[in-house]
N, C-alpha and C positions, 0 to 999 in steps of 0.2 A: 832768376827769369822768370816771372809769369808766363804760364800759358800760352796765353793772348794775344804775348809779342814776342812768340816764337814764329819766324816768317818764311824762315830759309832750312837747308840741312843743316848745316856748321850751326844754327840755335840750336836745330832739334840733339842733334848728337851730344852737346853741349850739356845742355838741360838733363838727358838720360844718364849719361854719365853723372852730373850733381848728384839726380835720384839716384843714384847706384842700382840703376833699372837694370835686372839678371833676367828677364822674356819680355819678349812683345806681342799684343795682338795686333793684327793686321787684319782689318775688318771693311765690308766692302756690305755698303747698304744694297741689300735687290729688290725684287721689284715690288714684294711686299713690306718692305722696311724690314724687314730680317735683316739681319747679321752676319755675312758669310767673311769665312776666310781662312788665315793658318794662323799660330803661336808658334811660336818658334825660339830657341836661344838670343838676347841682346847682340851677340858679337855674331853669330849668322845676319841678321839684321841690318846691322851698319858693314857688311860685309856685299851684301847681294840685295841691296835696297827692293830692284825690279823681279821682283817675284809673279808669277802666272797662276791662274785659275784659269776650269774652262769658260766662256764667252758662255757656256748653256747655264753657267748661274745664274744667270740674271733674265734668263725664261723661265723658273720654274712654280710648278702652282705654289700654295699656303703648305701644300703635304707634298712636296719634293716628288712633282711627277711634271713631264715635259708634255706637248703636246703631240699628241702625234701625228694626227692627219692632217696637218693646217698646214696653208699652201703658201700662204704670208709667213706666216716662221720658218718654215724650212727653205725663203728665199733668201732669210734673215743670218739663220744658223748655216744652212746647208747641211752636209751629211757626214763631216771630219771629224769635230767634236775639238775645232780650234782652241788653241787659246789665247787669252789677251795677257796684256803687260797692266802690272800695278804698282805703281808707284807713289808714295806716300806723302798727301799737303800735310807738309810739319806745321799746320794752323790748327790741324785737329791734334796733337799728341797731347795725351791725356797719362797721370797714374789709376791705376784700374781700386780705387778704396778699398776693397772688400777683400782685395787678395794677401795670402798671408805670405808673401817673396812681394819686395819691386817689384812691381809689373806695370809698363808702359801700354798701352791703346794706341791706337793710330787708324783713322780712315784713309782708303788706299783709294786713288783713282783709277781707273779704266781706259787701256790706250789699247787701241790696234797693231800690231809689229811696226809700220810704217810712222808711227806716230801720232796717229790722228784719236782724239776720242773718242770710245766709244760711246755711239750716237744714243743708243737703248738702255743705257748705264743712268741711274734715276739723278744723280750729280751733276751731270753731263745736261738730263733736259735742263733743267733749274738755271744748270748754268747758260744752256742757249739762249731762253725769256729773260733771261738778264740783263745779257750780250743784246737781247734789242730796245732794253729801256735804255741801254749804255751810250749807246748810238745819239743814240736823240738827247744824249746831254743829261739822264736823269736818274736818282739815283733812287728805287723802290724800298720803303720798308716797314717790317710786319714785328705782329708782335700775336704770338699765339697763347691762347687759353686754352689746356690740356684738358679735359674730365676722367678722371679712370673710380672705378673701383678695390677696396682691397672684401674681399672673399675668404671664409673659410674655406680651408687644404678641402678641396672633392679629388679623390683620383680615378672616380668612377664616371664617365663623360655622360652616364642614364641617369644620373642622379640630378636633383635643380640645383641652384646655386643659393648660398646664403651668403649672410655679412657673417665676418668674422667676428671671435669675443673682443672685448676689448679688454682692458685694467680690470672693471670691475668686474669682469667675471660676466655678462650679460653681452648679448648683441641689439643691436638696434633692432626695436619693429614698429619705428614709426621716420615718419619723416624729419629732419632737423638743418632746415634748411638755412645757414649760415653761425650754426648754433657752434659759439667757441670748447662748449663741454663737450660735445661729438667730437669735435678735434683730438683736444684732450686725452679722450679716453685711448688713440693710440701714439700719444706725444713718444715712449720711447720708438714705433719704427721711425716718424717721424724729423723725430732729433735726430738720428741715423742716418733718414732723407738727407735731409741737410747739409750735416758733416762728410758726406761723400758730393752731395755737390755741392758744396764748397772747396773741398781739394782739386771737383776737374773744372770748380770754376765756369759753371753755368748758369750763377746767376740771375738765381730763380729772384722772384717778385711774390705774391701772394699769395698762399695758403686758403681753401676756404672750405667748408665741408658743403655739397652740391644736393640736389632736389632729392636723392634717392638712400637709400639705407645704406653706405658703407658707401656713396658716390662725394670724392672729392675733384677738386679742381687745383690745378697748380695754374702761376701764371707768369712768364717771361718777358722781361723789360727789354723792349725794342730793335733792334739791329737789318742791315742786311739779312735778305729770303737766306742765302747759303748757310751763314753764322745761326740763325735762328731751326731750320731743319738740323742741320749737324745736330744743336743743343736738345732737340727732341729726339732724337733718335736713339741720345745718349741715355738722355735722359729716361725714356723708356726702357730700356737694358733697365737703368741704377735701380728703377724701382720697383722689378719684378726680384732682382736680387736683393735686395733687402727687404722685401715681401718674406722671401724663399726664410732669410733667416730669422724673420720673427716669427712663423708656424703658421703662415697666409698666405695666400696669390694674388698678387693686384694684374691686373687684365685692362687693355683699352678695346678691350668687344664693346660694337656700339651697344649690343644689345644684348647685357649676358643675364639679366635677370626677365620673367614673364611681364612683375607687379610693378617693374622700378622706372623709371625715365631711362634713355642710354642715352650714352657719352660722347661728346662732341668734342673735336676740335674745330674753338674758330679762333678767325686769324684776322687779327687788326691789321690792314693795309695804308699804308699812304706814299706820295713819290715826293721828293725833293729832287732844282734844280740843282746838278754838281755841284753848279761853278757857284751858284749862291751860296746855297743852301738852303731858297727859300722854296715851303712846301706849293705846287704846283695846284693844291686844289683849294689856293686860296688868293684874290683877288688883292692887291697893293693895298685896299680899301677895308681887308677882312671882310669883303663877302664871297660865298660863290664861288670859283671859275666855271667858264664852259666843260674846265680838262676834268671836274670833278662830277659833273653831270653825264657826259661822255662815259669818264669809267664808270657809272651806278650801271647807266643801261649796259656796257657790256656785258659787268654783270650779268642782268636781267639777261640778256639775249642768250647769253652762252654758257651760262651753269646750267641748266636742264639737259644739256649736250657733255659738261664737263664730269659729271656724276656717278658716273664707272671707275675715277679718281678718284671722287672725294667720299664715296662710299662703294667701297673694293670687295664688296664680299654679299652673297646672297643675306646675311646675317644683318647687312648695312641697315638695308630697306624695313625691318621693323623697327630701326630708334625712325622715321620718316615719315608717321602717321601719325591720323588726327587726337588730338587730348592725350602726343606723347611729352609734348614740352619742348618740341625739335619741330623748326621753321617744316611746312611743307608745301611750298612758292616761293615766287622770287619777288612777290610785293617789298619794297623799300619803305623805311622813314628815321623818326629822327625820334632817339633814345625810344625806339620798341622794341621788345623781343621778342615780338610775336612775328616777327616778317624773317626773309633767308637774308635780304640785306641792312643792318642795321647803321643808322648813324650816329656817336656818341655825343653826347652836346662837348663842345671842347673851344678852346681859345682855335685861334684862325692859323695859327703857326701846326697849332697838331690836327687839324684836320682831316680825318682818318676815317674810312668806311670797314664794317665789320662783317665780314662775310662768315654766318652761323653757322649752311649749309652743310659743311665738312664733322666728316667723321671720327672720333678719335682714333680708328684703324685704318685710318690713312696713312700712308706711307707721306711721311710731311715737305720730303723733297718735290714731290709729283704733287702735292695738294696743294704746295704757295706756287710749284709752277704755270699750272693750272687756272689759278686764280689768278695772278697777275699775268698771264696770255689772254684771259674774260677781258680785266677791264684793261689790257693795252689796245684789244681791239675796239671796243668801245669808241677811244681815242682815233682812234685810227679810219674809223668807220663814222667819225663823226655822230654816233647817234646818241638818241635825247629818250631817256628816262620814263615811265606816267608817272603818277599823280603819288606822291607820299602818303603811303598810307596811316589812316589818321587813329584807327580803330582796330580790334582785334582782327590779324589776318589770319587766327588760329579759325576761323570761322569760314574764308575764301577757299576757293575752288584747286583743287590740288595742280600744280603748274611741273613738279619733277617726277620724276621716271618713277614707276613705281616697287618696279624689279629691276636685278643686276640684268635679266637680257635684254627688258626693254629700256637699258642703260647703254648695253655695250649695244645696241643699232644705233640709238643716237650718236654715241660716240663715231661710230664709222660713216656718219654722213658726212661731221661736220668739218669738212674743208680745213677750214679757217682753223682750224684749232690744232687739223695737221700739219702745218703748214709753218706753226707756231714751237710744237712740240718736235715736231720729227715727223716723216710718215713709217720710217722704219718703226720707231720706239711706237709707235700707233698700232702698228703691226703685231708685234713680240707683246702689247699689254691687253692684245684686243683676242691675241691667241692663248696666249695663258689664262685670262678670265673665262674666254667660255673654255675653255678645259675644266675649268673650277667646279663652274654653273652644270656641264655635264656630271660631273662627279658626282656634284650636292644628291641630284635628282635620281642620280640609283641608291638614293637611301632614302629607305623608311623613316618618319617620322612618327616621335611618340603619339601627336595631332592624331595622323592618321590611324594608328589604331585604336585610340581610344575612342573615335568618332564612327569611322565607319567600316571599322572589321566587321558589327553586328548589325547595323542599321541600313546599310546599303543593297 
């Protein structure tokens, strides 16, 4: 029985028995996209499927802290450290291909004790937005392109990161965009990654070498948002594990090296009419539909306010700088990679829009949810986009927030996004990110010691 055809508890447990699974990893994606949860024997998983975890695991910073003095945060969580109920989603069950003994992994959905979904859980935020499309008779389709770096092992965070050694025994010293030989330098690692992903049925498409030294991009086949968000979640975990087994690191940090470009998660998106299967971005004669233009305009209007979700860390904004091979505005254009919103050349049935603003460090559930929310608002408000950019948008003005603090202020004022994603989710997310920012501001950077210590 294929993993992708497991649709209910009975199928799941039959599949686990068929695979002779002895242990289960029960995973909950938190606000950062980190896998929380429990590991337990298969027998206990079968007997006690409804597990519990504290609600607070969905309200922690990337360092594991909770906002201490935030009113919105405490209104959501209270002061009693309540549990939430975890129920496995059978469609997500997979083997853990690197485990020594047969081990399964499954993503758990989060519910309150009264059976209602936990509204600030990332998967439920994405479900909320997808449900608004469903109510319109539409099905959104996405295809992410995920960039990452391979790095030499570095156990000292005070030391700069460098590319790893390839099979030649040398590391990259120049940029090798689309180089096949540069990819082949890491053949043993990529063979393991493809084997692992094949076992997990993640359906990878293409692998290329990107601009940076040791930077690569993996593309996924298009599908519905939840399916792709789950695959990105699984892939990040898989890649990091495979890299460690080859004595290197893999990172989705937006800007890990000063002299190299940042890493993005470009999200291609289209919308089909659920009954007819036709792309609503195209008219019957193949021309662009009014909904297509509305959607682009929604991205233009709301992406700046959504940046705290698309660029969620202080480091994320080091990628969004002029000259950094990343968009710095929300211009749009046809087959133009300098803009934030690109329209690839395609046939009418495959007409789509690419959001190039998202960082590789973004939580895939939240990035897809807020991208779809922006486009949806453009349709509902019947917005019209600016003229398409025909030249380089790298030379245009900044139209995106320049740092996390500014991005959070903009998100707090974006009431339509609150309605789309859920006000309680926004309160929790903003509280967590403000706590991260305050923690970062207590750290003195090497740049400050280098340039200010003896000169000011």
